[in-house]
C-alpha positions as CSV (number, residue, x, y, z in Angstrom):
1,M,-42.5,-109.5,-59.0
2,S,-42.5,-107.2,-56.0
3,H,-43.4,-103.6,-56.3
4,I,-40.2,-101.6,-56.8
5,P,-40.3,-98.0,-55.5
6,F,-38.6,-95.3,-57.6
7,Q,-34.8,-95.4,-57.2
8,T,-31.7,-94.7,-59.0
9,I,-28.8,-97.1,-59.6
10,D,-25.2,-95.8,-59.3
11,W,-23.5,-98.5,-61.3
12,S,-20.0,-97.2,-60.1
13,S,-20.9,-98.5,-56.7
14,V,-22.0,-102.0,-57.8
15,E,-19.4,-104.7,-57.4
16,K,-18.0,-106.2,-60.6
17,V,-17.8,-110.0,-60.5
18,A,-15.7,-111.9,-63.0
19,Y,-17.1,-115.0,-64.8
20,P,-14.6,-116.8,-67.0
21,G,-15.9,-117.9,-70.4
22,E,-14.6,-120.7,-72.6
23,S,-12.3,-117.9,-73.6
24,G,-12.1,-114.4,-72.2
25,T,-14.1,-113.1,-69.2
26,A,-17.5,-111.6,-68.5
27,Y,-17.8,-109.0,-65.8
28,W,-21.2,-108.6,-64.2
29,Q,-22.6,-105.8,-62.1
30,T,-26.0,-107.1,-60.8
31,I,-29.0,-105.6,-59.1
32,Q,-31.4,-108.2,-57.9
33,F,-35.1,-107.7,-57.0
34,N,-37.7,-110.3,-56.4
35,G,-38.3,-111.9,-59.8
36,L,-36.2,-109.3,-61.7
37,R,-32.4,-109.1,-62.4
38,I,-30.8,-106.0,-64.0
39,R,-27.1,-106.3,-65.0
40,I,-24.4,-104.3,-66.7
41,V,-22.2,-107.0,-68.4
42,E,-18.9,-106.4,-70.0
43,Y,-17.2,-109.0,-72.2
44,S,-13.4,-108.9,-72.7
45,A,-11.9,-109.1,-76.1
46,G,-12.0,-112.7,-77.3
47,Y,-15.0,-113.7,-75.1
48,L,-16.9,-116.9,-75.8
49,A,-19.5,-118.0,-73.4
50,D,-18.8,-121.3,-71.7
51,H,-22.4,-122.6,-72.1
52,W,-25.5,-122.4,-74.2
53,C,-28.2,-120.4,-72.4
54,Q,-31.9,-121.0,-72.6
55,K,-32.9,-118.2,-70.2
56,G,-34.9,-115.3,-71.5
57,H,-33.3,-111.9,-71.6
58,I,-33.7,-108.3,-72.9
59,V,-30.2,-107.4,-74.0
60,H,-29.2,-103.9,-75.1
61,C,-25.8,-103.2,-76.5
62,L,-24.4,-100.0,-74.8
63,E,-20.9,-100.1,-76.3
64,G,-19.1,-102.1,-79.0
65,E,-20.6,-105.1,-80.8
66,F,-21.0,-108.8,-80.3
67,V,-22.5,-111.9,-81.9
68,S,-25.4,-113.8,-80.4
69,E,-24.9,-117.3,-81.7
70,L,-27.9,-119.6,-81.8
71,S,-27.6,-123.4,-81.5
72,T,-29.3,-123.6,-84.9
73,G,-26.1,-122.1,-86.4
74,E,-27.6,-118.7,-86.9
75,K,-25.3,-115.8,-85.9
76,L,-26.8,-112.3,-85.2
77,K,-24.5,-109.3,-84.7
78,L,-25.7,-106.6,-82.3
79,S,-24.0,-103.2,-82.3
80,K,-24.2,-100.2,-80.0
81,G,-27.9,-99.1,-79.8
82,Q,-29.3,-102.5,-80.8
83,S,-31.3,-104.9,-78.7
84,Y,-32.7,-108.4,-78.6
85,V,-35.4,-110.0,-76.6
86,V,-36.3,-113.7,-76.0
87,S,-38.4,-115.6,-73.5
88,D,-37.1,-118.6,-71.4
89,Q,-36.7,-121.9,-73.3
90,L,-37.3,-120.4,-76.8
91,S,-33.7,-120.5,-78.0
92,S,-30.3,-121.8,-77.0
93,H,-27.9,-118.9,-77.4
94,R,-24.4,-117.8,-76.4
95,S,-22.4,-114.6,-76.8
96,V,-19.2,-114.1,-78.7
97,A,-17.2,-110.9,-78.6
98,E,-14.1,-110.3,-80.7
99,H,-13.6,-106.9,-79.1
100,P,-14.7,-105.5,-75.7
101,V,-18.5,-104.9,-75.4
102,K,-20.8,-103.5,-72.7
103,L,-24.4,-104.6,-72.4
104,L,-27.5,-103.9,-70.3
105,I,-29.3,-107.2,-69.6
106,I,-32.7,-107.5,-67.9
107,D,-34.3,-110.8,-67.1
108,G,-36.8,-112.2,-64.7
109,D,-40.1,-114.0,-64.1
110,F,-41.9,-111.9,-66.8
111,L,-39.9,-113.8,-69.5
112,K,-41.0,-117.3,-68.3
113,K,-42.5,-119.3,-71.1
114,D,-45.5,-120.6,-69.1
């Protein structure tokens, strides 16, 4: 990762990009640094991810609640103020949101398995 000087992020000025899920839509606002990605992600009501993800993340629920479904069949509900962390290649997971939810997601090279 590069050295990142002190800076603030005005999320209201970061473009929202829509990514359709299997159902519903995810809206990403992304700040990209070398080896580090920081996102505010909002899921619409009825959102179901269109893929199983194996990438590592730190996910913090800012508003609402959602379910992180693992390919093992386990379902973990995260509500406002709760987080999860996982490294690359250590789970297959996808998000499910019955109601709108807002997340802070951080990922990057520091979560690589090797």
